[in-house]
C-alpha positions in Angstrom: -69.6 6.3 -28.1 -65.9 5.7 -27.5 -63.9 3.5 -29.9 -63.9 0.8 -27.3 -67.6 0.3 -27.0 -68.5 -1.5 -30.2 -65.9 -4.1 -29.3 -67.0 -4.2 -25.7 -70.7 -4.9 -26.6 -69.5 -8.1 -28.3 -68.1 -9.5 -25.1 -69.9 -12.0 -23.0 -71.0 -10.5 -19.6 -68.7 -11.3 -16.6 -70.5 -12.4 -13.4 -68.5 -11.7 -10.3 -68.6 -14.1 -7.3 -70.0 -13.5 -3.9 -73.2 -11.9 -5.1 -71.7 -8.8 -6.6 -73.8 -7.3 -9.4 -73.2 -8.3 -13.0 -70.4 -6.4 -14.8 -71.8 -5.6 -18.2 -70.0 -4.7 -21.4 -70.2 -0.9 -20.8 -68.6 -1.1 -17.4 -65.9 -3.5 -18.7 -65.2 -1.2 -21.6 -64.9 1.8 -19.3 -62.4 -0.1 -17.1 -60.2 -1.3 -19.9 -60.4 2.2 -21.5 -58.8 3.9 -18.5 -56.5 1.4 -16.8 -52.9 2.6 -16.6 -51.8 -0.2 -18.9 -51.9 -0.3 -22.7 -54.5 -2.8 -23.7 -54.8 -4.0 -27.3 -56.8 -6.8 -29.0 -55.8 -7.8 -32.6 -57.1 -10.5 -34.9 -56.1 -12.3 -38.0 -53.2 -11.9 -40.4 -52.1 -9.3 -41.0 -53.0 -8.3 -37.5 -55.9 -5.8 -37.3 -57.1 -3.9 -34.3 -60.3 -4.9 -32.6 -59.6 -2.7 -29.6 -57.0 -0.3 -28.3 -57.5 1.6 -25.0 -56.7 5.3 -24.3 -53.2 4.8 -23.0 -52.2 2.9 -26.1 -53.8 5.5 -28.4 -52.2 8.4 -26.5 -48.8 6.7 -26.8 -49.1 7.2 -30.5 -50.4 10.7 -30.2 -54.0 10.0 -31.1 -56.0 9.7 -27.8 -59.4 10.1 -29.6 -58.6 8.1 -32.7 -60.4 4.9 -33.7 -57.9 2.1 -34.6 -60.6 -0.5 -35.2 -59.9 -2.5 -38.4 -56.6 -0.9 -39.1 -53.4 -3.1 -39.3 -50.7 -2.9 -36.6 -48.3 -1.8 -39.3 -50.5 1.1 -40.3 -50.8 2.3 -36.6 -47.5 1.4 -35.2 -45.1 1.6 -38.1 -41.5 0.9 -37.1 -42.5 0.6 -33.5 -44.0 -2.7 -34.4 -40.5 -4.2 -34.3 -39.6 -7.8 -35.3 -39.3 -8.6 -31.7 -43.0 -7.7 -31.1 -44.0 -9.4 -34.3 -42.3 -12.6 -33.3 -43.9 -12.4 -29.8 -47.4 -12.1 -31.2 -46.7 -14.8 -33.8 -45.7 -17.3 -31.1 -48.7 -16.6 -28.9 -51.0 -16.9 -31.9 -49.6 -20.1 -33.3 -48.7 -22.0 -30.1 -51.6 -20.8 -27.9 -49.1 -20.2 -25.1 -48.9 -16.8 -23.3 -45.7 -14.9 -24.3 -43.9 -12.2 -22.2 -41.0 -9.8 -22.6 -39.7 -7.4 -20.0 -38.4 -3.9 -20.6 -38.8 -3.8 -24.4 -37.3 -0.5 -25.7 -39.7 1.4 -27.9 -39.2 4.7 -29.7 -42.7 6.3 -29.6 -41.4 9.8 -30.1 -38.2 11.1 -31.8 -35.2 10.5 -29.7 -37.4 9.4 -26.7 -37.0 5.7 -25.8 -39.4 4.2 -23.4 -39.4 0.7 -21.8 -42.4 -1.6 -21.6 -43.2 -4.9 -20.0 -45.3 -6.8 -22.7 -47.5 -9.8 -22.2 -49.5 -11.4 -25.1 -52.4 -13.9 -24.5 -54.2 -15.9 -27.1 -58.0 -15.3 -27.6 -60.1 -18.4 -28.4 -63.7 -18.6 -29.7 -66.3 -21.0 -28.4 -64.7 -23.8 -30.5 -61.4 -23.1 -28.8 -59.9 -21.8 -32.0 -57.4 -19.0 -31.7 -58.8 -15.9 -33.4 -56.7 -13.2 -32.0 -54.5 -12.0 -29.1 -54.8 -9.7 -26.1 -51.7 -7.6 -25.6 -51.0 -5.8 -22.3 -48.1 -3.4 -22.0 -47.0 -1.5 -18.9 -44.7 1.5 -19.1 -41.7 0.7 -16.9 -39.4 3.4 -18.1 -38.8 4.8 -14.7 -38.0 1.4 -13.3 -35.7 0.7 -16.2 -33.9 4.0 -15.8 -33.6 3.4 -12.0 -32.1 0.0 -12.7 -29.8 1.4 -15.3 -28.7 4.1 -12.9 -28.2 1.5 -10.2 -26.2 -0.7 -12.7 -24.0 2.2 -13.7 -23.5 3.1 -10.0 -22.6 -0.5 -9.2 -20.3 -0.5 -12.2 -18.6 2.7 -11.0 -18.3 1.2 -7.5 -16.7 -1.9 -9.0 -14.3 0.2 -11.0 -13.5 2.2 -7.9 -12.8 -0.9 -5.9 -10.8 -2.3 -8.8 -8.7 0.9 -9.0 -8.4 1.0 -5.2 -7.3 -2.6 -5.1 -4.7 -2.1 -7.8 -3.4 1.1 -6.1 -3.2 -0.6 -2.7 -1.5 -3.7 -4.2 0.9 -1.5 -6.1 1.8 0.4 -3.0 2.0 -2.9 -1.1 -0.5 -1.6 1.5 -2.6 -3.7 3.8 -6.3 -3.0 4.4 -8.2 -3.6 7.6 -11.8 -3.2 8.8 -13.4 -3.5 12.2 -17.2 -3.6 12.8 -18.2 -2.3 16.2 -21.5 -4.1 16.7 -20.2 -7.5 15.8 -16.5 -7.2 16.6 -15.8 -8.6 13.1 -12.3 -8.0 11.9 -11.1 -8.1 8.3 -7.4 -8.1 7.3 -6.4 -8.1 3.6 -3.9 -10.7 2.3 -1.1 -8.1 2.4 -2.0 -7.2 6.0 -1.7 -10.8 7.0 1.5 -11.2 5.0 3.2 -8.2 6.8 2.2 -9.6 10.2 3.2 -13.2 9.2 -0.3 -14.6 9.8 -1.8 -17.5 7.7 -5.1 -16.9 5.8 -7.0 -19.2 8.1 -5.9 -17.7 11.4 -8.9 -16.3 13.3 -8.6 -12.6 13.9 -9.1 -10.9 17.3 -8.3 -7.6 18.9 -6.0 -9.5 21.4 -4.1 -11.2 18.5 -3.3 -7.8 16.9 -2.2 -6.4 20.3 0.1 -9.4 20.9 2.1 -8.5 17.7 2.8 -4.9 18.8 6.2 -4.2 20.3 6.0 -4.1 24.2 7.4 -0.5 24.2 4.6 0.6 21.8 1.7 -1.6 22.9 0.1 0.6 25.6 0.2 3.9 23.8 -1.1 2.3 20.5 -4.0 0.7 22.4 -4.9 4.0 24.1 -4.8 5.9 20.8 -7.2 3.3 19.1 -9.5 3.3 22.2 -9.8 7.1 22.1 -11.5 6.8 18.7 -14.6 5.4 20.5 -15.3 9.0 21.6 -16.8 11.0 18.6 -15.1 14.1 20.0 -11.8 12.6 18.9 -12.7 13.3 15.2 -12.3 9.7 14.3 -9.0 10.0 12.5 -6.1 7.6 13.2 -2.5 8.2 12.2 0.4 6.4 13.9 3.7 4.6 13.3 4.5 1.7 15.6 6.6 -1.5 15.7 5.5 -5.1 15.5 7.4 -8.3 16.2 7.2 -10.7 13.3 6.8 -14.4 14.1 10.4 -14.9 13.0 11.6 -12.3 15.6 12.2 -9.5 13.1 11.1 -6.1 14.3 9.1 -4.2 11.6 7.9 -0.6 11.5 4.2 -0.1 10.6 2.6 3.1 9.3 -1.1 3.0 10.0 -3.8 5.4 8.7 -7.5 4.9 9.5 -11.0 6.5 10.1 -13.7 5.7 12.6 -17.2 6.0 11.2 -20.0 6.8 13.6 -23.8 6.1 13.6 -26.5 7.8 15.6 -28.8 6.1 18.1 -31.5 8.3 19.7 -29.4 11.3 18.7 -26.2 10.0 20.3 -23.3 9.2 18.0 -21.8 5.7 18.5 -18.8 3.9 16.8 -19.9 2.0 13.7 -16.8 0.9 11.8 -13.0 1.5 12.0 -11.2 1.0 8.7 -8.0 2.0 7.1 -4.7 1.0 5.6 -1.2 0.0 6.8 2.2 0.0 5.2 5.4 -1.7 6.1 7.9 1.3 6.4 10.8 -0.6 7.9 13.1 0.1 5.0 12.1 3.8 5.0 12.8 4.0 8.7 16.2 2.4 8.2 17.0 4.8 5.4 16.0 7.8 7.6 18.2 6.5 10.4 21.0 6.0 8.0 20.6 9.5 6.7 20.7 10.9 10.2 23.7 8.7 11.0 25.4 10.0 7.8 24.8 13.6 8.8 26.4 13.0 12.2 29.2 11.0 10.6 30.0 13.8 8.1 30.1 16.3 10.9 32.3 14.0 13.0 34.7 13.3 10.1 35.1 17.0 9.2 36.0 17.8 12.8 38.4 14.9 13.0 40.1 15.9 9.7 40.7 19.4 11.1 41.9 17.9 14.4 44.3 15.5 12.7 45.6 18.2 10.3 46.2 20.5 13.3 48.1 17.6 15.1 50.2 17.0 12.1 51.2 20.7 11.8 52.1 20.7 15.5 54.1 17.5 15.4 55.9 18.4 12.1 56.9 21.8 13.5 58.5 20.1 16.5 60.8 17.9 14.3 61.4 20.1 11.2 64.8 21.7 10.9 63.7 24.3 8.3 60.6 25.8 6.7 61.2 23.7 3.5 61.7 20.6 5.6 58.4 21.3 7.4 56.5 22.0 4.2 57.8 18.9 2.4 57.0 16.7 5.4 53.6 18.2 6.0 52.8 17.9 2.3 53.5 14.2 2.3 51.5 13.6 5.4 48.5 15.5 4.2 48.6 13.5 1.0 48.7 10.3 3.0 45.8 11.6 5.0 43.8 12.2 1.8 44.5 8.6 0.7 43.3 7.3 4.0 40.2 9.4 3.7 39.5 7.9 0.2 39.3 4.5 1.9 36.6 5.6 4.3 34.6 7.7 1.8 32.3 4.8 0.7 31.2 4.3 4.3 30.7 8.0 4.9 29.1 9.0 1.6 27.3 5.8 0.9 29.2 5.3 -2.4 29.9 1.9 -3.9 32.8 0.1 -2.1 36.2 0.2 -3.7 36.5 -2.4 -6.4 38.6 -5.5 -5.9 40.2 -7.2 -2.9 42.9 -5.9 -0.7 44.5 -7.1 2.5 44.3 -6.1 6.2 47.9 -5.0 6.1 47.4 -2.7 3.1 44.4 -1.1 4.9 46.4 -0.6 8.1 49.4 0.9 6.3 47.2 3.3 4.3 45.3 4.5 7.3 48.4 5.0 9.4 50.6 6.4 6.7 50.2 10.0 7.9 51.5 9.1 11.3 54.3 6.6 10.6 57.2 9.1 10.3 57.6 11.9 12.7 61.4 11.6 13.0 61.2 8.3 14.8 62.3 5.1 13.0 59.6 2.9 14.5 56.8 5.1 15.7 54.2 2.8 14.2 54.9 -1.0 13.9 52.7 -3.1 11.7 53.0 -6.9 11.7 50.1 -8.5 9.8 49.7 -11.8 8.1 48.5 -11.7 4.4 44.8 -11.9 5.0 42.5 -10.9 2.1 39.6 -8.5 2.6 36.6 -8.2 0.2 35.4 -4.8 -1.1 32.4 -4.5 1.1 34.2 -5.6 4.3 37.1 -3.3 3.5 34.9 -0.3 3.9 33.7 -1.3 7.4 37.1 -2.3 8.5 38.6 0.9 7.3 36.0 2.9 9.2 37.0 1.1 12.4 40.7 1.6 12.0 40.3 5.2 11.0 38.3 5.9 14.1 41.0 4.2 16.3 43.7 6.2 14.5 41.8 9.5 14.9 41.4 9.0 18.6 45.0 8.0 19.0 46.1 11.2 17.2 43.8 13.3 19.4 44.2 11.7 22.8 46.5 8.6 22.6 50.0 7.6 21.6 50.0 9.4 18.3 49.2 12.7 19.9 52.8 13.0 21.3 56.1 12.8 19.6 57.4 9.8 21.7 54.3 7.7 21.4 54.2 4.3 19.8 51.6 2.1 18.2 51.9 -1.6 17.3 49.3 -3.4 15.2 49.4 -7.2 14.9 47.0 -9.4 13.0 46.9 -13.1 12.2 44.6 -15.9 11.2 43.1 -17.8 14.2 41.1 -20.7 12.8 38.0 -19.3 11.1 38.7 -15.8 12.6 41.0 -12.9 11.9 42.4 -11.5 15.1 43.9 -8.0 15.3 45.5 -6.3 18.3 45.9 -2.5 18.5 48.4 -1.6 21.2 49.3 2.0 22.1 52.3 2.8 24.4 54.2 5.8 25.6 51.3 8.1 25.1 49.6 10.3 27.7 48.8 8.2 30.8 45.3 6.8 31.1 43.6 7.3 34.4 40.4 5.4 33.7 38.0 4.3 31.0 36.1 7.2 29.5 32.8 7.7 31.2 31.0 8.5 28.0 31.2 6.8 24.6 31.6 9.3 21.7 29.7 9.0 18.5 32.8 7.8 16.6 33.4 5.0 19.1 29.8 3.9 19.0 29.9 3.9 15.2 33.1 1.8 15.1 31.6 -0.8 17.5 28.4 -0.9 15.4 30.5 -1.4 12.2 32.2 -4.4 13.8 29.2 -6.1 15.3 26.5 -5.3 12.7 28.5 -5.1 9.4 31.3 -7.6 10.1 29.7 -9.9 12.6 32.7 -9.6 14.9 33.7 -8.4 18.4 35.6 -5.4 19.6 37.1 -5.2 23.1 38.9 -2.1 24.6 41.3 -2.4 27.6 42.1 1.0 29.0 45.5 0.3 30.5 47.6 2.9 32.2 50.5 2.5 29.7 48.1 2.7 26.7 44.9 1.5 25.1 44.7 -2.1 23.9 42.0 -3.1 21.4 41.2 -6.7 20.5 39.3 -7.1 17.3 38.0 -10.5 16.0 36.2 -10.9 12.7 35.0 -14.1 11.0 37.0 -14.8 7.8 33.7 -15.5 6.0 32.5 -12.0 6.7 35.9 -10.4 6.0 35.9 -11.9 2.5 32.7 -10.2 1.4 
């Protein structure tokens, strides 16, 4: 007879409803013995076993043992933890069922298993509590699966946290488009770059409306091409947007289209990616390219001016020593003039302190002021101050005019003359550059050289002024106007 049967014979028979046969003690004992749940009945204090089924006995390495009459401490030892003791005590004293989920138990060395435990009070015919029925289901696999899911969720949270920190540190915007619903998500940074408030509804048309008209069509086609799985699904493009304040910004976009399969046919699922405002990087790249062109332009001009000085000095010198002395002085003057434009060419810090328009003009034209003629270059300038930053831009403009004059204009011939006049006109500084007696001018040059474009850009963009050229037959006249507020910077 199994260890369960003496206890089972003491049970009242259970009659099932609907006419099913009586279930006697033997059948009940057999069921409880083999159910995949640990079943235990204990009575009194200290608790002693009245019944323990096979799963319970096997859990303690004694599937054929008889625990009847033995105390829980004798059988379970340290496994009968204070938590389980308290759970039984509450059920026994209160008469209320008690339950705990995923109780960790060490039934074998270094092997923790998890159990759902429920304890029910057992009453006699007088309704007095004499013992408890304990049911325990092994839920180790469920607990491990939950722990694994929790760890994975934690790792996902950490990944998203790190990704968010990285994206925020890089000032990147994130976007996501769901094909089935058309739902669009833009991160806060994305909206900030586009100048869109957090509550503005997002649509595909809204995004297209921000793209620069010159870029809109090719950008749209590139995105639409991702609907074809043969495209590979990768997106990489730089394009311009027009900010609500009218500012043009450069955007670098990287993304990936994810596809799903319906009846074996791949279809677009989600398009997601990042975007970065690269306006400053673009400006820096353009500045570097401009610098490379400017350096090349300046080197060529220096050689051209040095060559012109040698030629003009040779025409007026009376001796080798006279020529050497004159040429030495003019080359030194040319070096000083070059020092003034170096900050603009090499992106150095501007020359410290203020100067005047007249001082800049005299320094730039010093190499050309004396070729044996008493008034080859005439300078008449009012004392107008120039700030360090504005001085660099103004010097660049005057140096370009001087270079062109020495190559093609009045300073390219011995009898040529140049007059520079500047004065204050209200809130503006006006300067007139007038060349005379140089090679005759037939017409305005058909093409604008790099240096001329750079000079005009310096006046309009850096100094906020205007530059007008009048190509007269007797010589070039240039009218330059700059706000005093810009000139003082």
